[in-house]
C-alpha positions as CSV (number, residue, x, y, z in Angstrom):
1,M,98.9,90.5,145.0
2,K,98.4,93.8,143.2
3,E,101.7,95.2,141.9
4,Q,101.1,98.6,143.5
5,N,100.9,97.2,147.1
6,Q,104.3,95.9,148.2
7,V,103.7,97.0,151.8
8,G,101.4,94.1,152.7
9,P,104.2,91.5,152.9
10,K,106.4,93.9,154.9
11,I,103.6,94.4,157.4
12,T,103.1,90.6,157.7
13,A,106.8,90.0,158.2
14,L,107.2,92.7,160.9
15,R,104.0,91.6,162.6
16,Q,105.3,88.0,162.8
17,I,108.8,89.1,164.0
18,K,107.2,91.1,166.8
19,N,104.8,88.2,167.6
20,V,101.7,90.2,167.0
21,S,98.6,88.4,165.6
22,I,96.7,90.0,162.8
23,Q,93.7,90.3,165.1
24,E,95.8,92.2,167.7
25,L,97.3,94.5,165.1
26,A,93.9,95.3,163.6
27,E,92.4,96.0,167.0
28,R,95.3,98.2,168.2
29,C,95.1,100.2,164.9
30,G,91.3,100.5,165.1
31,F,90.8,98.6,161.8
32,P,88.4,95.7,161.1
33,V,90.3,92.4,160.9
34,K,89.0,91.8,157.3
35,M,90.6,95.2,156.2
36,M,93.9,94.2,157.8
37,E,93.8,90.9,156.1
38,K,93.2,92.5,152.7
39,I,96.1,94.9,153.2
40,E,98.5,92.2,154.1
41,K,97.4,90.0,151.2
42,G,97.8,93.0,148.8
43,D,94.1,93.0,147.9
44,S,93.6,96.5,149.4
45,I,95.9,99.5,149.0
46,P,96.1,101.3,152.4
47,S,96.0,105.0,152.9
48,L,99.0,106.8,154.3
49,G,97.1,107.4,157.5
50,H,96.4,103.7,157.9
51,L,100.1,102.9,157.3
52,I,101.2,105.4,159.9
53,K,98.9,103.7,162.4
54,V,100.4,100.3,161.6
55,A,103.9,101.7,162.0
56,R,103.1,103.2,165.4
57,V,101.6,99.9,166.7
58,L,104.5,97.9,165.4
59,G,107.0,100.4,166.8
60,V,108.7,101.2,163.5
61,R,109.2,104.3,161.4
62,L,106.9,104.9,158.4
63,G,109.9,104.4,156.0
64,T,110.3,100.8,157.1
65,F,107.5,99.9,154.7
66,L,108.9,101.8,151.8
67,D,112.6,100.9,151.9
68,D,114.8,98.0,152.8
69,S,118.3,99.3,153.8
70,D,119.9,101.8,156.1
71,R,122.9,104.1,155.5
72,L,124.6,106.2,158.2
73,G,126.0,108.8,155.8
74,P,124.1,111.2,153.5
75,V,121.7,109.9,150.9
76,V,121.6,111.5,147.5
77,S,118.7,111.2,145.1
78,R,119.4,112.0,141.5
79,K,117.1,113.6,139.0
80,G,115.6,111.0,136.7
81,K,116.5,108.1,139.0
82,L,113.6,108.0,141.4
83,R,113.1,104.8,143.4
84,E,110.1,102.8,142.4
85,G,107.0,104.3,143.9
86,T,104.5,102.8,146.4
87,G,100.8,103.5,145.8
88,F,98.3,104.5,148.4
89,S,94.6,104.7,148.2
90,T,93.0,108.1,148.6
91,S,89.3,107.3,148.3
92,N,86.6,104.7,149.0
93,N,87.7,103.0,145.8
94,E,90.7,100.9,147.0
95,S,91.3,99.3,143.6
96,G,94.0,101.7,142.5
97,P,96.5,104.2,144.0
98,G,95.6,107.9,144.1
99,L,99.1,108.8,145.3
100,T,102.4,107.2,144.3
101,F,105.2,107.9,146.9
102,H,108.8,107.9,145.7
103,P,111.1,108.0,148.8
104,L,113.9,110.5,148.7
105,A,115.8,109.3,151.8
106,G,114.9,105.6,151.7
107,D,118.4,104.4,152.8
108,K,119.0,107.0,155.6
109,S,119.1,105.4,159.0
110,G,117.7,107.1,162.0
111,R,115.8,109.7,160.2
112,H,113.0,111.7,161.9
113,F,111.0,112.7,158.9
114,E,110.1,111.2,155.5
115,P,110.7,113.2,152.3
116,F,108.9,112.0,149.2
117,L,108.1,113.0,145.6
118,I,104.5,112.1,145.2
119,D,102.6,111.6,141.9
120,I,99.0,112.6,142.3
121,N,97.0,110.4,140.0
122,P,93.6,111.8,139.0
123,S,90.8,109.3,139.8
124,P,87.2,109.0,138.7
125,A,84.6,110.8,140.7
126,V,84.6,108.8,143.9
127,V,84.0,109.9,147.5
128,T,87.4,110.9,149.0
129,R,88.4,109.5,152.4
130,L,89.8,112.1,154.8
131,S,92.4,110.7,157.1
132,A,94.2,111.9,160.3
133,H,97.3,110.7,162.1
134,E,99.9,112.0,164.5
135,G,102.5,114.3,163.1
136,E,103.0,117.1,160.6
137,E,103.2,117.4,156.8
138,F,104.7,119.9,154.5
139,I,103.7,120.0,150.8
140,F,105.3,121.9,148.0
141,V,103.6,121.7,144.6
142,L,106.1,121.0,141.8
143,A,103.6,120.6,138.9
144,G,99.9,120.7,138.4
145,E,97.1,121.9,140.5
146,V,96.4,120.4,144.0
147,E,93.6,120.6,146.4
148,V,94.1,120.0,150.1
149,S,91.0,119.3,152.2
150,Y,91.9,120.2,155.8
151,G,89.1,119.9,158.4
152,K,86.2,121.9,157.0
153,D,88.4,124.0,154.8
154,S,89.9,123.5,151.3
155,Y,93.1,125.0,149.9
156,Q,93.8,125.3,146.1
157,L,97.6,125.1,145.4
158,S,99.4,125.8,142.2
159,E,103.0,125.1,141.1
160,G,105.3,126.9,143.6
161,D,102.7,127.0,146.4
162,S,103.1,125.2,149.7
163,I,101.2,124.2,152.8
164,Y,102.3,123.0,156.3
165,Y,99.8,121.5,158.6
166,D,99.2,119.3,161.6
167,S,98.2,115.8,160.5
168,V,95.9,115.2,163.4
169,V,93.3,117.1,161.6
170,D,91.3,115.2,159.0
171,H,92.9,115.9,155.6
172,H,93.1,114.7,152.0
173,V,95.4,115.7,149.1
174,H,94.2,115.3,145.5
175,S,94.3,116.7,142.0
176,A,92.3,120.0,141.9
177,N,91.4,119.7,138.2
178,G,91.4,116.0,137.3
179,E,94.9,116.3,135.8
180,P,98.1,114.6,137.2
181,A,100.2,116.6,139.6
182,M,103.5,116.2,141.5
183,I,104.4,117.4,145.0
184,L,107.3,117.3,147.3
185,A,106.1,116.2,150.7
186,I,107.8,115.9,154.0
187,V,106.0,113.8,156.6
188,Y,106.8,113.7,160.3
189,A,105.1,110.9,162.1
190,P,106.4,110.2,165.6
191,F,106.5,106.7,166.9
């Protein structure tokens, strides 16, 4: 299993607890069974959109795949002490993560949105894969230059810029200039 993909085993465990076959999960998510098998084995890094679909089908919140414990009180994240990130694919090249998500509220139980610091890792020239899912997203650029493809439009964002959009429209977030970038993202994905 690739080190970047730790969500595969969590998907498998939840699927088994809920007594859902891999074929049924793939069908209900609209994925080919082979793709679902590769994700669960850790041979393929899923996109955030794919993971949101899996969470909806399994009836869990998105953060279930990114954290392991729940806390009722407030959760504090300290500068320089980020949780280990989880990588997601952003292109047709599934061999490496284009985005690395660091959860900021991983231990908070009952949350309704997911805040992340996200490292945007530049990738070689490959065809990007737009994705869509239910919910909304807010992005604030902390460092670097970011491009957000949204439907047929494209938005160039610099440090200090932000964008808020409905996630049901095909979208993609990536480096605008081939250099690393970092964003604060808040994702709301109802289940």
